[in-house]
NUVO-465192 format. One line per 5 residues: number of its first residue (from 1); their letters; for each residue x, y, z of N, C-alpha, C, O. Coordinates in steps of 0.1 Angstrom, whole numbers, plus 5000, padded with zeros to 4 digits. Example, Ala and Ser with C-alpha at 12.3 -4.5 7.8 and 13.67 -1.06 7.14 Angstrom:
BEGIN
1	as	5132:4943:5078:5123:4955:5078:5132:4967:5078:5142:4967:5085 | 5128:4978:5071:5137:4989:5071:5129:5000:5079:5134:5011:5080
END
This chain:
BEGIN
1	mskvs	9438:7562:7445:9441:7569:7458:9452:7561:7465:9452:7549:7465 | 9461:7568:7472:9471:7562:7480:9464:7557:7493:9453:7562:7497 | 9471:7548:7500:9466:7544:7513:9465:7555:7523:9455:7556:7531 | 9474:7565:7523:9474:7576:7532:9462:7585:7529:9455:7589:7538 | 9459:7588:7516:9448:7596:7513:9435:7589:7516:9425:7595:7520
6	miavg	9435:7575:7514:9423:7568:7518:9420:7568:7533:9408:7569:7537 | 9430:7567:7541:9429:7568:7555:9423:7582:7559:9414:7583:7567 | 9429:7593:7553:9424:7606:7556:9409:7608:7552:9401:7613:7559 | 9405:7603:7540:9391:7603:7536:9383:7595:7546:9372:7600:7549 | 9387:7584:7550:9380:7576:7559:9378:7583:7573:9368:7582:7579
11	lvall	9388:7589:7577:9388:7597:7590:9378:7608:7589:9370:7611:7598 | 9377:7615:7578:9368:7626:7576:9354:7620:7576:9344:7626:7581 | 9352:7609:7569:9339:7602:7569:9335:7598:7583:9323:7600:7587 | 9344:7592:7591:9340:7589:7605:9337:7601:7613:9328:7600:7621 | 9344:7612:7611:9340:7624:7618:9326:7628:7615:9319:7633:7624
16	hiyil	9322:7627:7602:9308:7631:7599:9298:7621:7604:9286:7625:7606 | 9301:7609:7605:9292:7600:7611:9291:7603:7626:9279:7603:7631 | 9301:7607:7633:9301:7611:7647:9292:7624:7648:9284:7625:7657 | 9294:7633:7639:9286:7646:7639:9271:7642:7637:9262:7648:7643 | 9268:7633:7627:9255:7628:7625:9248:7623:7638:9237:7627:7642
21	vlemf	9256:7614:7645:9251:7609:7658:9248:7620:7668:9237:7620:7674 | 9257:7629:7669:9255:7640:7678:9243:7648:7675:9235:7652:7684 | 9241:7652:7662:9231:7661:7658:9217:7654:7657:9207:7660:7661 | 9217:7641:7653:9204:7634:7652:9199:7627:7664:9187:7627:7667 | 9208:7623:7672:9204:7614:7684:9208:7620:7697:9202:7616:7707
26	lwtkp	9219:7628:7698:9224:7632:7711:9222:7647:7713:9227:7652:7723 | 9216:7654:7704:9214:7669:7705:9210:7674:7718:9215:7684:7724 | 9199:7667:7724:9194:7672:7737:9199:7664:7749:9195:7667:7760 | 9208:7655:7746:9215:7648:7757:9228:7655:7762:9232:7664:7755 | 9233:7651:7773:9245:7658:7778:9257:7658:7768:9263:7669:7768
31	aglra	9259:7648:7761:9270:7648:7751:9268:7659:7740:9277:7666:7737 | 9256:7660:7735:9252:7670:7725:9253:7684:7731:9257:7693:7725 | 9247:7685:7743:9248:7699:7750:9262:7704:7751:9265:7715:7749 | 9271:7695:7756:9285:7698:7758:9292:7701:7744:9299:7711:7743 | 9289:7693:7735:9296:7694:7722:9293:7707:7715:9301:7714:7708
36	fgltp	9280:7712:7716:9276:7724:7709:9274:7736:7719:9269:7746:7714 | 9276:7734:7732:9275:7745:7741:9261:7750:7742:9259:7762:7742 | 9251:7741:7743:9237:7745:7743:9231:7744:7757:9236:7736:7765 | 9221:7752:7759:9212:7749:7771:9202:7739:7767:9199:7737:7755 | 9196:7732:7777:9186:7722:7773:9174:7729:7766:9168:7723:7757
41	eraes	9171:7741:7769:9159:7748:7763:9163:7751:7748:9155:7748:7739 | 9174:7756:7746:9179:7759:7732:9180:7746:7724:9176:7746:7712 | 9185:7736:7730:9186:7723:7723:9173:7718:7719:9171:7713:7708 | 9163:7718:7728:9150:7713:7725:9143:7721:7714:9136:7716:7705 | 9145:7734:7714:9138:7743:7704:9145:7741:7690:9138:7745:7680
46	srvla	9157:7737:7690:9164:7735:7677:9166:7721:7673:9173:7718:7664 | 9160:7712:7680:9162:7697:7678:9159:7693:7664:9167:7685:7658 | 9148:7697:7658:9144:7693:7644:9154:7698:7634:9158:7691:7625 | 9159:7710:7636:9169:7716:7627:9182:7708:7628:9188:7705:7618 | 9186:7705:7640:9198:7697:7642:9197:7683:7636:9207:7678:7630
51	mnqgl	9185:7677:7636:9184:7664:7630:9186:7665:7615:9192:7657:7608 | 9181:7676:7609:9183:7679:7595:9197:7680:7591:9202:7675:7582 | 9204:7688:7600:9219:7690:7598:9226:7677:7599:9235:7674:7591 | 9222:7668:7608:9228:7655:7610:9226:7646:7598:9236:7639:7594 | 9215:7647:7592:9212:7639:7580:9221:7644:7568:9227:7635:7561
56	yngfl	9223:7657:7567:9233:7662:7557:9247:7657:7559:9254:7654:7550 | 9251:7657:7572:9264:7652:7575:9265:7637:7572:9276:7632:7568 | 9254:7630:7573:9254:7616:7569:9256:7614:7554:9263:7605:7550 | 9250:7623:7547:9252:7622:7532:9266:7625:7528:9272:7618:7519 | 9273:7634:7535:9287:7637:7532:9295:7624:7536:9304:7621:7528
61	aagll	9292:7618:7547:9300:7606:7551:9297:7595:7541:9307:7588:7537 | 9285:7593:7536:9282:7583:7527:9289:7585:7513:9295:7576:7508 | 9290:7597:7509:9298:7600:7497:9312:7597:7498:9319:7592:7489 | 9318:7601:7510:9332:7598:7512:9335:7583:7513:9345:7578:7508 | 9326:7576:7520:9328:7561:7520:9326:7555:7506:9333:7546:7503
66	wslva	9317:7560:7498:9315:7556:7485:9328:7558:7477:9332:7549:7469 | 9335:7569:7479:9347:7571:7472:9358:7561:7475:9367:7558:7466 | 9357:7555:7486:9367:7545:7490:9365:7532:7484:9374:7524:7482 | 9353:7529:7479:9350:7516:7473:9347:7518:7458:9346:7507:7451 | 9347:7530:7452:9344:7532:7438:9356:7526:7430:9368:7529:7433
71	ahdgf	9353:7519:7420:9364:7512:7412:9372:7522:7405:9385:7521:7405 | 9366:7531:7397:9374:7540:7388:9374:7554:7392:9383:7561:7388 | 9363:7559:7398:9362:7573:7400:9364:7578:7415:9359:7588:7418 | 9370:7570:7423:9371:7572:7437:9378:7586:7440:9374:7593:7449 | 9388:7589:7432:9395:7602:7434:9386:7614:7432:9385:7623:7441
76	mialf	9378:7614:7421:9369:7625:7418:9358:7626:7428:9354:7636:7432 | 9353:7614:7432:9342:7614:7442:9347:7619:7455:9340:7627:7461 | 9358:7615:7459:9364:7620:7472:9367:7635:7471:9364:7642:7481 | 9372:7639:7460:9375:7653:7459:9362:7662:7459:9362:7672:7466 | 9352:7657:7453:9339:7664:7453:9334:7665:7468:9330:7676:7472
81	fltcv	9333:7654:7475:9327:7654:7488:9336:7661:7498:9331:7668:7507 | 9349:7660:7497:9358:7667:7506:9357:7682:7503:9358:7690:7513 | 9355:7686:7491:9353:7700:7488:9340:7705:7494:9339:7716:7500 | 9330:7697:7493:9317:7701:7500:9319:7702:7515:9314:7712:7521 | 9326:7693:7521:9329:7694:7536:9337:7706:7539:9334:7714:7548
86	fvagv	9347:7709:7531:9355:7721:7533:9346:7734:7532:9347:7743:7541 | 9339:7735:7521:9330:7747:7520:9320:7748:7531:9318:7759:7536 | 9314:7737:7535:9305:7738:7546:9312:7742:7559:9306:7749:7567 | 9324:7737:7561:9331:7741:7573:9335:7755:7573:9334:7762:7584 | 9339:7761:7562:9342:7775:7561:9330:7783:7563:9330:7793:7571
91	fgaat	9319:7780:7557:9306:7787:7559:9302:7786:7574:9297:7796:7579 | 9303:7774:7580:9299:7773:7594:9307:7781:7603:9303:7787:7613 | 9320:7782:7600:9329:7790:7608:9326:7805:7607:9327:7812:7617 | 9322:7809:7595:9319:7823:7593:9305:7827:7599:9303:7838:7602 | 9296:7817:7599:9282:7821:7603:9278:7815:7617:9269:7821:7623
96	anrki	9285:7805:7622:9280:7799:7634:9291:7799:7645:9289:7804:7656 | 9302:7792:7643:9312:7791:7653:9326:7788:7646:9327:7779:7638 | 9335:7796:7650:9349:7796:7644:9355:7782:7646:9363:7778:7638 | 9351:7775:7657:9357:7761:7659:9354:7752:7648:9362:7742:7646 | 9344:7754:7640:9340:7745:7629:9351:7746:7618:9354:7736:7611
101	lyvqa	9358:7757:7617:9369:7758:7608:9380:7747:7611:9386:7741:7601 | 9383:7745:7623:9393:7735:7627:9388:7721:7628:9395:7712:7625 | 9375:7719:7632:9370:7706:7634:9365:7700:7621:9367:7688:7619 | 9360:7708:7611:9355:7703:7599:9363:7706:7587:9367:7698:7579 | 9366:7719:7585:9372:7724:7573:9387:7719:7572:9391:7715:7561
106	lpali	9394:7721:7583:9408:7717:7582:9411:7702:7579:9419:7699:7571 | 9404:7693:7586:9406:7679:7582:9403:7676:7567:9410:7668:7560 | 9392:7683:7562:9389:7681:7548:9400:7687:7539:9404:7680:7529 | 9405:7698:7542:9416:7704:7535:9429:7695:7535:9435:7693:7524 | 9432:7690:7546:9443:7681:7547:9441:7669:7538:9450:7664:7531
111	aivll	9429:7663:7538:9426:7651:7530:9427:7655:7515:9432:7647:7507 | 9422:7667:7512:9423:7672:7498:9438:7673:7493:9442:7668:7482 | 9446:7678:7502:9461:7679:7499:9467:7665:7497:9474:7663:7488 | 9463:7656:7506:9468:7643:7505:9464:7636:7492:9471:7628:7487 | 9452:7638:7488:9447:7633:7475:9456:7637:7464:9459:7629:7455
116	hva	9459:7650:7464:9467:7655:7453:9482:7652:7454:9489:7650:7443 | 9487:7650:7466:9501:7647:7467:9504:7632:7463:9515:7629:7458 | 9495:7624:7466:9497:7609:7464:9497:7606:7449:9499:7594:7446
END
């Protein structure tokens, strides 16, 4: 992987670590309420589901970080996890909030393109 594509993969991983923190730890706090446009009541009633979503985002971040340190298969590992992020972002945009397309799917797509260009 080129340095540019590694930076892009790293940024997508950091984004998913941030999403993990929001969903697992800040969901019912002011930062989580603002980020997801929730009322305190709705956040409390969906807190356990959000923690589960956050865990999955953590797995995506872990896979992307793994791709950065993998000796021989980093490209394929990055491509797999970026594709997972992209598909999840498209699905989230179609089913939950269009903003997810720009926040999650687009950065993954850019990183996928950079992987192939480099």
